[in-house]
C-alpha positions as CSV (number, residue, x, y, z in Angstrom):
1,X,1.4,12.3,23.7
2,X,2.7,10.2,21.1
3,X,-0.6,8.1,20.9
4,X,-2.4,10.8,20.6
5,X,-0.8,11.8,17.2
6,X,-0.4,8.5,16.0
7,X,-4.2,8.5,16.6
8,X,-4.6,11.9,14.7
9,X,-2.7,11.0,11.8
10,X,-4.6,7.7,11.8
11,X,-7.6,9.1,11.9
12,X,-6.6,11.7,8.9
13,X,-5.6,8.8,6.5
14,X,-8.8,7.4,7.1
15,X,-10.5,10.5,6.6
16,X,-8.0,10.7,3.0
17,X,-8.2,7.3,2.0
18,X,-12.3,7.2,2.0
19,X,-12.3,10.9,0.6
20,X,-10.3,9.8,-2.4
21,X,-12.8,6.7,-3.2
22,X,-15.7,9.4,-3.1
23,X,-13.8,11.5,-5.7
24,X,-12.5,9.1,-8.2
25,X,-15.6,7.6,-8.9
26,X,-16.7,9.0,-12.7
27,X,-20.1,10.4,-12.1
28,X,-22.3,13.5,-11.3
29,X,-22.3,14.2,-7.7
30,X,-25.3,13.4,-5.6
31,X,-27.6,16.6,-5.8
32,X,-31.1,16.9,-3.8
33,X,-34.1,18.4,-6.7
34,X,-33.9,22.2,-6.5
35,X,-37.7,22.8,-5.5
36,X,-39.9,20.6,-3.4
37,X,-42.9,21.4,-1.7
38,X,-42.9,19.9,2.1
39,X,-46.6,20.1,2.9
40,X,-47.4,18.3,-0.7
41,X,-44.4,15.8,-0.1
42,X,-45.9,14.9,3.2
43,X,-48.2,11.3,3.3
44,X,-47.5,7.8,3.0
45,X,-44.8,6.6,1.0
46,X,-44.0,3.4,0.3
47,X,-40.7,1.5,-0.6
48,X,-39.9,0.2,-3.6
49,X,-36.7,-0.6,-3.2
50,X,-33.2,0.4,-0.4
51,X,-29.3,-0.2,-0.5
52,X,-29.0,-2.9,2.4
53,X,-29.2,-1.2,6.1
54,X,-28.4,-2.2,9.4
55,X,-31.2,-0.6,10.6
56,X,-33.7,-1.9,8.0
57,X,-32.1,-5.8,8.7
58,X,-35.7,-7.1,10.3
59,X,-37.7,-5.6,7.7
60,X,-38.9,-8.7,5.7
61,X,-42.0,-6.8,3.6
62,X,-44.1,-3.8,3.5
63,X,-42.2,-1.3,4.3
64,X,-43.8,2.2,4.5
65,X,-43.3,6.1,5.3
66,X,-45.5,8.3,7.1
67,X,-44.8,12.0,6.9
68,X,-46.9,15.3,8.9
69,X,-46.0,18.3,9.3
70,X,-45.7,19.6,12.3
71,X,-46.8,23.4,14.1
72,X,-43.1,24.1,14.1
73,X,-41.2,23.2,11.1
74,X,-40.9,20.1,11.8
75,X,-42.3,16.3,10.1
76,X,-42.9,13.8,12.3
77,X,-42.3,10.2,10.0
78,X,-43.2,7.2,11.1
79,X,-41.7,3.8,9.6
80,X,-43.5,0.8,9.9
81,X,-42.4,-3.1,7.8
82,X,-43.3,-6.2,8.6
83,X,-40.9,-8.6,9.8
84,X,-39.8,-12.2,8.5
85,X,-42.5,-13.7,11.2
86,X,-44.9,-11.1,10.1
87,X,-45.3,-9.1,13.2
88,X,-45.4,-5.6,13.0
89,X,-42.3,-3.2,13.7
90,X,-42.8,0.9,14.1
91,X,-39.7,3.1,14.6
92,X,-41.3,7.4,15.4
93,X,-38.7,10.2,14.0
94,X,-38.3,13.6,13.2
95,X,-37.1,15.4,10.0
96,X,-36.0,19.4,9.6
97,X,-34.2,21.4,7.0
98,X,-30.3,20.4,7.3
99,X,-30.2,24.3,7.5
100,X,-32.4,26.6,9.4
101,X,-32.5,28.4,5.8
102,X,-31.2,25.9,3.1
103,X,-33.5,24.3,0.7
104,X,-36.1,22.3,1.5
105,X,-34.8,19.2,-0.4
106,X,-32.4,18.4,1.9
107,X,-33.3,17.6,5.0
108,X,-32.3,15.4,8.0
109,X,-34.1,12.9,10.5
110,X,-33.5,11.6,13.8
111,X,-35.4,8.8,15.3
112,X,-33.2,8.6,19.1
113,X,-35.5,10.3,21.8
114,X,-35.6,14.1,21.2
115,X,-33.9,14.2,24.6
116,X,-30.4,13.5,22.8
117,X,-31.2,15.8,19.4
118,X,-28.8,17.9,20.6
119,X,-26.0,14.9,19.2
120,X,-25.5,16.1,15.6
121,X,-24.9,12.6,15.3
122,X,-27.9,11.2,15.8
123,X,-29.6,12.9,13.0
124,X,-28.9,11.6,10.1
125,X,-28.7,12.9,6.2
126,X,-31.6,12.9,4.0
127,X,-31.7,14.1,1.0
128,X,-34.5,14.3,-2.0
129,X,-32.6,13.5,-4.9
130,X,-35.5,12.8,-7.5
131,X,-38.9,13.7,-7.3
132,X,-41.8,13.8,-10.0
133,X,-43.4,16.3,-10.5
134,X,-46.5,14.8,-9.9
135,X,-45.0,14.1,-6.1
136,X,-46.1,9.9,-7.9
137,X,-42.4,8.4,-6.7
138,X,-39.7,9.9,-4.8
139,X,-36.0,8.6,-4.2
140,X,-33.8,9.8,-1.1
141,X,-30.3,9.6,-0.7
142,X,-27.4,11.1,0.8
143,X,-23.8,12.1,-0.6
144,X,-21.9,9.5,0.2
145,X,-24.1,7.5,-1.3
146,X,-24.4,4.9,1.7
147,X,-28.0,5.0,2.2
148,X,-30.5,5.4,-0.6
149,X,-34.8,5.1,-0.9
150,X,-36.9,4.3,-3.6
151,X,-40.0,5.8,-2.7
152,X,-44.2,5.4,-4.2
153,X,-47.3,6.4,-3.0
154,X,-48.3,3.1,-4.0
155,X,-47.5,0.0,-3.5
156,X,-45.9,-0.5,-7.0
157,X,-44.3,1.2,-9.7
158,X,-43.8,1.1,-13.7
159,X,-41.0,-0.8,-14.4
160,X,-40.3,2.0,-17.4
161,X,-40.6,4.7,-14.0
162,X,-38.5,2.3,-12.1
163,X,-35.4,1.6,-15.2
164,X,-36.0,5.6,-15.5
165,X,-34.9,6.2,-12.0
166,X,-32.0,3.3,-12.0
167,X,-30.8,5.2,-14.7
168,X,-30.2,8.4,-13.1
169,X,-28.9,7.2,-9.8
170,X,-26.4,5.5,-12.4
171,X,-24.8,8.0,-13.3
172,X,-24.8,9.9,-9.6
173,X,-22.5,6.3,-9.0
174,X,-25.3,4.6,-7.2
175,X,-24.8,0.9,-6.8
176,X,-28.2,-0.3,-8.1
177,X,-27.3,-3.9,-8.0
178,X,-27.2,-3.6,-4.6
179,X,-31.1,-2.5,-4.0
180,X,-33.4,-4.5,-2.3
181,X,-36.6,-4.5,-3.8
182,X,-39.9,-5.1,-2.1
183,X,-41.8,-8.1,-3.3
184,X,-44.8,-7.0,-6.0
185,X,-43.1,-3.4,-6.3
186,X,-42.4,-3.5,-10.0
187,X,-45.1,-3.8,-12.7
188,X,-45.0,-4.1,-16.3
189,X,-43.0,-6.3,-18.7
190,X,-43.8,-9.6,-17.7
191,X,-46.7,-9.6,-16.2
């Protein structure tokens, strides 16, 4: 019994320390955009940049995501990239609204098998936190700032667009100096 109480107290301390780290940042909170037309959002997106993450560690280049609306209102997700040896890799998943009556910009995504879909921890937070009015680019993140992707409808993004996005991300407390940019993804100055 004593070890259970000690474990609970330790867990509470870890949660408090991690919450204080997030709350102490002098930045705006991470918020989703106010409105997204998910049908318009569907289609192909190219990864311009991302924060390092464990599930893309083998992706060396050519990362893209394809979204398509399903009849039940969920979104089919197909992520593709090339490994350093040139071989392709694909991951298929499902995205859905975080809350059935919640905003379309707050989604969650699952790449685990469908029979595990009832487990809450197989769903990852996917918030659209920046979106071009013409849907030319999108930025996906989540409140803990652990994950971040800058996406574009084309494989390249103008440097001035990128710089605007980076400025807004810095304002939300993202560590943009840790971003991994796709080769040849940025065009503009110095070309």
